[in-house]
N, C-alpha and C positions, 0 to 999 in steps of 0.2 A: 349301447355304445360300440360294441364289437361289430354289430351289423352295419352301423353307419361307417365305420372304418373300412369295412369290406366294400361298401358301395363306392366310397371315395377312391380306393385303390383300383377298383374295376373301371371306374370312369377315367382315371389317369392312364390306364393301360389301353384305353380305347375299346374295352369290351362293353361298356355301357355309355349311353348318351349322357352328356354333362348336365343338361337342363333339368331333367327329372331328379337327378341325384342332388343338385344344388337346392331344389325346392324341398326335398325330403330332409336334408341337413338343416335348412332354415326352420322348418316346422319343429324338428326335434329340439333345436336349441331354444325355441320359444317355449315349448312345453317344459323343458328342464329349468328354464329361468322362472316360469310360473310356479313350479313345484318348490323351488328353493325359496321364493318369496313367501309362499303360504307357510312353509315350515318355519321360516324366521318369525312370521307373525304369531305362530302358535307358541313360540317360546317366550316365557315371561322372564325378562332379565331382572335380577334383583336390584332394588333401588340402593344407591350408596348410603342412604339414610334410613333404610328399613330397620336397622338395628338400634335406632335411638329411642329413648323413652323420656318424655318431659316429666319432671317431678313438680307437683303443685305444692302450694303452701300447706294444705292439710296433711299431705303425706310426710312432709318434713317435720311438722309439729308432732304428728303421731309417732314418728321415729322408727317404726318397725321395718321400713324399707332399708334402713342402714344395716339391720341385722340380716335381712334377706340377701342383700348385696354382699355382705361380708361372708355369707355361707357359700357363695359361688353359684347359687341357683339362678341369680339374675345376671344374664350374660349380655344384656343391652348396655349401651353407653348411656349414662344418665346425663340429661341436659337440663340445667336450671336457667330459665330466662332471667335477665336482669330485673324485669318488673316483679318477679316472684321474690327475688332478693330484696328489692325495695320494700315490698309489702312486709317481709319479715322484720326489716329495720324499723318500719313504722310501728309495728306491733311491739317490738322490743323497747321502743321509746315512749310508748303510750302511758298516760297517767294512771290508767286502770291497772291494778296489780295483776289481775287474771290475764288480761291481754298481754301485759309486759312479760309475764312468765311464759306464755305460749310463744311469743316472738323469740325470746331468748332460747327456749328449747329448740325451736326450729333452726336457729343459727348454730347451736351446739351439734345438732344432728348433721347439719351441712358440713361442719368441720370434721366430724367423724367419717363422713363419706369421702372427704378429700384425703384423709389420712389412711383410709383402708387400702391395703395393697391389692384387694380383689375387686374393688369398685372403680369403674372408669367414670369420672365426673368432669363436666365442663360447664362453665357459666358463659352464656352467650348473650350478645346484645341483639336480640331478635324481637322486635316489637310490632305492634299493630297500630300505626298512627291513627289518631282520631277515636280510638276505642279506649274507654276508661275502665271498664269492668274486667277484672283479672281473669275470671272464668272464660269469658268470651275470647279474650286474647289467647289463652292457652289452647282453646279449640282451634282457632284460626292458625296459630303457629304450628300446632301438631299436624293439621291438614297440609300446610305449606311444606313442612319438612318430612311429611310422610312418616311421622313418628307415632309411637304409642303414648299413652298418658297414664302416669301413676298417681292415684288419688285415693282418698278415703271419703271424699265428699259425695253424698248420695245424689244430689241434684246435678253436679258436674258430670258424674258417671252417666246419668241418663241422657243429658244433652250431648255429651261426646259420642255416646252410642248411636243416637239418632243421626248425628252428622257423619257417622262412619269412621270415627276415630277408635282404634283398638284401646281398650281400657284395662289396665292392670290394677285391680282393686285389692288393696292389702286386706281389707275386711273379708272379702270372699276367699282369699288365700288362707287366712286364719281359720275360717269356717271349714274349708276343705281339709285342713290338716288336724282338725280336732280328733283326738283318739276315739276309737269305737269302744263303747262300753256296753256290755251285754248283761242281761239279768243273771244274777248269781255271782257276778264279779265282786271282789272286795276292794273298797276304796278307803284311803285314809283321809279324813276330812276334819275340819274345825267348824263347829257350830257357831255362827256369828249372831243369830237372832232367832226369835220365836217365829213359828209359822202361823198361818191364818187359822188353821183348824186346831182343835184341842189336842195337846200333846206333841204337836209338830215342832221341829227345829229346822233351821235353814242353814245350809253351808254352800260354798262355791268352790268349784274346781279352779285350777290355775288359769284356764282359758275363759273363766267367767260363767261357766255352765252352772245353773242352780241345781242343788240337790235338796229335796225335801225329805226329812228323816222322821219316821215315826218314833214315838217315845223318847224324844230328844229335847223337849221344851225345858226340862230342868237341867240340861247339860250345856247350856249356852256358855261359850268360852272354853269348852273342852275339846280336845282332839282325840278321836278314836276311830276304829274301823267300822265301816258299815257295809251291808250287803245290798247291792242294787236289786230291786224287785221289779221295776218297770220303768219305761221311758215314754214320754210323749213329745210330739213336735209342736212347737208354738210359733207365733209370728217372729219372736225374738230368737228362736233357735230351740235346741233340745232342752228338756228338763227331766231330771231323774228323780225317782222315788226310791227310798231305801229304808232299811231298819238297822239298828245297831247289831253288829256281829255277835255281841255278847248277850243279846236278848233271846237268842234261839229262834228256830223257825216257827212261823205262825201255825197254829193248829186249825 
């Protein structure tokens, strides 16, 4: 730019012919404009709706999303479409007791989200005319709003992922937050049933992880300390094997 200014000054004083200087200035301006255009294209401007997350029926019935939002870890604005609210009302009014209970729980969780000082929640009238299936509506609305999707539904999770919708799966979050338990650690458990093998008892941790305990068949209904001996990974998650802490180390 300084060189261009020098050329212009020189031409104005008569030291340089004007025509070549004008051509150089024009070329420089074209190059500068092209560079500015390419730089602007390279910048990805944040979408005004990029921080939204649609909440589906399964996540509301599950209820854990309310606890995550209340903890402050979920900083997106939660958006509940009217058709999700309608589905919860249909479930809450269903003649089947199990469906009615699920619907009422979803409505209770929705009210808890509304009341939470750390959760931002909006109910929006954003529908997909002509589409009756709620899951397909959710995917289309999420794409249209450039929003993520909170769900615990396995099939919806897969479909949304294929369509390019970011999915916040509460089950995956719970799995990731499970405490790490290493062999030799002591756990306090309550034996709830007999195991498949002779002498075994079965207990469950708070997150649902199964613990198979040696020499515990006769201690069903009791709570006591166990020492973790090993762990295996199954399709359903981790499973621990343990022995009673008061049984002594195996010889």
